[in-house]
N, C-alpha and C positions, 0 to 999 in steps of 0.2 A: 541567428535562428537557434532556438532551443529544441531539443528532442525530449518528448514527454512519453512515458509509458503509463497507461492507465490499467490497473489490475483490479477488476470489479466483475463479479460473477453475474450481474444483472444487465450488463451492457454488452455490445458486440466488440469486446476488447479481449485482453488476456483473461480467459474465463476461470482460471484456477491458479493457485500459487506456483505450481510446478511449471506451467506454461509461462507465467510471468517471469520467473527466474531465468528460464531459457532465453526468453526475449531480452531480458536485461543484459545477460552475458553477450548476446550477439549485437545489440544496437547501442549499448552503453548510454542510456538516456541521461540528460541533465537533471530531469525531474521524474520521480516515481510517485504516482498517486495510487494508493492501494487501500482496498477494503481490509477489514480484519478477518472476517469469516469468508473463507473460500475453501473449495474442495482441494484435496491433495496436499496442500501446504497452506497454513493460515498466514495472515498478514504479519504476525509477530515473527514467525520463522523466516518469512520472506525478507523482512527488514534486517534481521540478524545476518542472513546470508549475503545480502547486498552490502552491508557494512563491512563484511570480511574482505570484499574485493574493491569497494569504492567508498572512501570516506567523505567525498565531496558532493555526491549526488544529493540534491534536495529531496526530502521525503515528506509527503503529506499523507496522513492516514485519515480515511473517511470511514464512518461507521454509523449504523442506525442505532447502535447500542451506546448508552451512556455508561460506559464501563471504565471507571477511573483506575481500577486495579490493573487492567490490561495496559492502560496508558502508562501507569507507573513502571511496568516491565519494559516499556519502550524508551524510557528516559536515558539509559546508558547508550542508546544507539543514535542519539542526536537527531531525532526527527524534527522537522521544521514546523509542522502544524498538525493539529488534530481537529477534524471537522465533523460535527455531528450532522448526519443527514436529516433534513427536515421531513416531517411526516405531514403530508398535505391531504386533506379530505375535501372533496368537492361534491356537494349534494346536488 
């Protein structure tokens, strides 16, 4: 069984980067799924801090922004995937 931490400010999970990092330190998940834009600490800083203490955790970054400059900043931190959130409109 894998432990997964989901850091995303729009769901009932770790609501901000600071909380996400504290949870990461305490539960040491196998997978971190994180948004880029969060209060307190953004996803880029969260990824950097996670990599300082854990080189093996799989990291998936999700964002509603098509921001390849930010993605380029994450390359040295060996993220496993970048997922662009779909924008759905229902009339």
